[in-house]
N, C-alpha and C positions, 0 to 999 in steps of 0.2 A: 600728715597729709595737710596741705594749706587749703584754705575755705576757697569757694568758688568765687569768682570775679566776672564782671562784666568785660567784654571782647569788644573792640569796635571793628566791624566788617568794613573790608576796603577792596577796592577793584584795582589797586597798585599791581603792577606787573611781578608776578612772583610771590605775591601775597597768599598765604595758604591759613585756612582756618586752623586754630591749634588743635591738638589732641584733646580729649576731654571736653569739648566744647558744642553747644547745641545751636543752630541759629534759631532767632526767636523773632525776626522781624516780620513786617506784614503779609509775606508770602508764606508764612506759617501758621498752624492753629494757634500759635501763642502771641502772634502779632497784636500790637495796641491797635483796635477798633476805632479810636478816638483821633481824629484829625485835625490839627490847626487849622482855624478857619472854617469849620464847618459847624452848623448849628444841630443840636440833637435833642430828643425829648428830654425831660427832667430826668436828671442822673441822682439816685439816692446816695448818701453818704456825706460825709465832711471834704466838701470841695475848697475848703479854706478860702471861700468868698472871691475865687479868682474867676469866677463866671461872669459875664455880662449878659443881661437881657435873661432869656429863659435859661438856655444852655448852650452858648456859643464858646467853643472851644479857643480861647485867645492865644494861649502859648503852650510850648511843650511842657512847662511845670503843672498847667491847668489838665492837658491830655494825660499826664502821667497821674494827677489827682483822682480824675474821672477814671482811669484804668484801677487804679487801686480801688476805689469805691465799687466799682463793678466787679472784680476779680474777689473782692472778700465776700460778694453775695453768693451764698451757696446755690441759687438759682442760675448764676452766670454759666454759659456754655463753654467754660475754658477748657474743659477737659481736664483728663488725667496728667498731673504735674510729676509724676514719679519719674518719668524718662529725663526730666531737669535735675532731679535731685544728686546733689554731688557735683554738678557738671558746670563748667563755666557757660554762660550765655553771650550770645553774638547779636548785635544788632547795629545799625547804621548812627545811632546817636553819638556825638563826641564824648569824650572823655570828661567828666565834670559837669556835664549837662543833664537835666533831668532826663531819665529813661525808663520805661516800663520794665526794662530786663532787671532795673534795681529790686523793682515790686516783685518781680518773679523769682529773683534771687531768694529774696526774704521768704515768700510764702512756701517755695518749694523746699526749703532746708529748713522749716521749723522743726522742731522735735515733734517726733510721732509718740503717742501714748500706744502702747500695745494692750490688747484687751486679756486681762487676765482670767484663766480659767480654774474654778477651784479642783 
């Protein structure tokens, strides 16, 4: 079985979302709430110095960095990622460009430790 990948959504005539793929754009509960050009309250985490001022998201890379910091916070209202585990994830971002779906792929497919009972 191959590792899940990011798929670019398309409005092209005849395009269909591939099997085993879940849409994770802003219309879903897993969409990136950080929008390029908007200013947000302070975002915790390592944003790589890519924010200007207090917390203005200036690039797609910065939006993805903010999403990563937010998603890694246990109090983030990201919800259950179990439905994403082992699935391809579809967003509108172009291939090769920063995308929050890559962060979701990483988090949703992390190894899970099962509790051992004596």
